[in-house]
C-alpha positions as CSV (number, residue, x, y, z in Angstrom):
1,M,165.0,85.4,138.3
2,V,166.9,82.5,139.8
3,Y,170.3,81.2,138.9
4,C,170.9,77.5,139.1
5,P,173.5,76.7,141.8
6,S,175.0,73.9,139.6
7,C,175.3,75.4,136.1
8,S,174.6,79.1,136.8
9,E,172.0,79.4,134.1
10,Q,169.1,81.8,134.6
11,Q,165.7,80.4,135.5
12,D,162.2,81.7,136.2
13,D,161.4,82.1,139.9
14,E,158.7,79.5,140.1
15,T,160.8,76.8,138.3
16,R,161.7,73.9,140.6
17,F,164.3,72.2,138.4
18,C,166.9,73.6,136.1
19,R,165.9,73.4,132.5
20,F,169.5,73.1,131.4
21,C,171.1,70.5,133.9
22,G,168.0,69.2,135.7
23,D,169.3,69.9,139.2
24,P,166.8,71.1,141.8
25,L,166.6,74.9,142.3
26,P,166.3,76.7,145.6
27,G,162.7,77.4,146.8
28,A,161.0,80.7,146.8
29,E,161.5,81.2,150.6
30,I,165.2,80.6,150.3
31,M,165.5,83.0,147.4
32,A,163.6,85.7,149.3
33,K,166.1,85.3,152.2
34,L,169.1,85.3,149.9
35,R,167.8,88.5,148.2
36,Q,167.3,90.2,151.6
37,E,170.9,89.2,152.6
38,A,172.3,90.4,149.3
39,L,170.5,93.8,149.7
40,A,171.9,94.1,153.3
41,L,175.4,93.2,152.1
42,A,175.2,95.7,149.2
43,S,174.1,98.3,151.6
44,V,176.9,97.7,154.0
45,R,179.4,97.8,151.1
46,A,178.0,101.1,149.9
47,G,178.5,102.5,153.4
48,H,174.8,102.6,154.3
49,N,172.9,101.0,157.1
50,L,169.8,99.2,155.8
51,S,168.0,99.7,159.0
52,A,168.7,103.4,158.9
53,A,167.3,103.6,155.4
54,Q,164.3,101.6,156.5
55,S,163.7,104.0,159.4
56,E,164.0,107.0,157.0
57,S,161.4,105.3,154.8
58,D,159.1,104.8,157.8
59,K,159.5,108.4,158.8
60,T,158.5,109.5,155.3
61,I,155.5,107.3,155.3
62,Q,154.4,108.6,158.7
63,L,154.7,112.2,157.5
64,V,152.7,111.5,154.3
65,E,150.0,109.7,156.4
66,R,149.9,112.5,158.9
67,N,149.5,115.2,156.2
68,A,147.1,113.2,154.1
69,S,144.1,114.8,155.8
70,I,145.5,118.3,155.2
71,N,144.7,119.5,151.7
72,T,148.4,120.3,150.8
73,H,148.5,118.7,147.4
74,K,148.3,120.7,144.2
75,T,145.8,119.7,141.6
76,V,147.5,119.3,138.3
77,N,145.8,120.5,135.2
78,N,146.5,117.7,132.8
79,G,145.3,119.7,129.8
80,D,148.1,122.3,130.4
81,H,150.6,119.5,131.0
82,K,149.6,117.7,127.8
83,Q,149.8,120.9,125.8
84,S,153.3,121.7,127.1
85,T,154.5,118.2,126.5
86,Q,153.2,118.3,122.9
87,Q,154.9,121.6,122.4
88,A,158.2,120.2,123.7
89,T,157.9,117.2,121.5
90,N,157.2,119.3,118.4
91,N,160.2,121.5,119.3
92,L,162.4,118.5,119.5
93,K,161.1,117.1,116.2
94,N,161.9,120.5,114.6
95,L,165.4,120.4,116.0
96,M,166.0,116.8,114.8
97,Q,165.0,117.8,111.2
98,D,168.0,120.1,111.1
99,F,170.3,117.1,111.6
């Protein structure tokens, strides 16, 4: 969502002119750059370094890709999961009836 710089009303991203005041809205490229800058500023304010967070993400992706060929994942039995979820839901319904 984009906010009009003139009247501060919220607009759709692809809108070129404000539907409230008619002034032109910033383009998609400018909004993407502004969002990137806002994320970087928020990260600095929170005491985090955005590039450090990105490098951690890159390391995680590399580890996942490296281990993708190794069969380390566990197959989930959806039937068991579905049954336990249904049981938990039924237990919750029974508890709610007491209130």
